[in-house]
C-alpha positions, -999 to +999 in steps of 0.1 A: +446+084+144+461+053+128+470+039+163+434+045+174+420+027+144+445-003+149+434-005+185+397-004+175+402-030+147+421-054+169+396-055+197+380-089+202+344-077+194+354-063+159+373-095+150+344-117+162+320-096+142+341-099+111+344-137+115+307-139+120+299-120+089+323-141+068+308-174+081+273-160+077+279-151+041+293-186+034+264-202+052+240-180+032+255-193-001+252-229+011+215-224+020+208-205-013+223-234-032+203-259-012+171-239-019+178-233-056+194-265-066+178-292-044+147-280-025+128-260-051+133-285-079+119-312-056+090-290-047+085-282-084+083-320-092+059-326-064+037-296-076+035-308-112+069-301-127+070-264-120+103-245-124+100-218-097+130-200-110+113-194-143+079-182-131+073-146-141+047-122-154+056-103-185+046-066-183+056-057-219+027-075-237+051-096-258+055-134-253+088-147-238+094-183-228+120-176-201+130-148-178+164-148-196+147-142-229+126-114-215+156-098-199+176-101-231+148-082-249+147-056-222+111-065-212+098-056-178+088-086-157+076-095-123+098-124-112+076-140-086+092-174-088+126-159-079+108-141-050+094-174-038+129-189-039+142-159-019+115-163+008+122-200+012+159-191+014+152-165+041+130-188+062+156-216+062+184-192+072+162-175+099+152-209+113+189-221+114+199-188+132+170-193+157+183-228+165+219-216+168+209-187+192+187-211+212+217-234+217+240-206+226+215-193+252+213-228+267+251-230+270+258-195+283+257-189+320+225-173+333+227-139+349+222-141+386+196-118+402+212-091+422+212-098+459+193-072+478+213-059+508+206-038+539+229-023+564+234-039+598+222-013+624+250-024+648+282-027+628+270-009+596+282-038+574+262-046+542+243-079+547+216-099+529+182-084+532+168-117+545+195-122+571+183-127+607+218-125+622+247-103+610+276-125+598+301-098+608+291-088+644+267-118+650+240-094+663+204-106+661+184-085+636 
């Protein structure tokens, strides 16, 4: 069983998948940092100095100035600012993956349509369905 697992793990597809997951996780961290540390603060300034990471609705009825203070007190909150950050994060990652897949599809060879064949009635060789002369026995079709 150990040999089977080693054979499975060392196949190219599994290794490619592992590399893809690691690179994807690192890319996700970069995009998350870009969204949280650069993009959302700029959007906040443009929208009237709003800090999206600190937008929340307090469900406990008490007043808290930050999400951290509400969490420290154990208050229930709806953190819609963090949700907005996550949505922007997702949209950027999804768009980047879309662009990457589009480029990969451009570079990969296109699958050829299967050539339809028929049998030559004289020599019984398989020939192109549109052939007017058999390339094997040179009979007119």
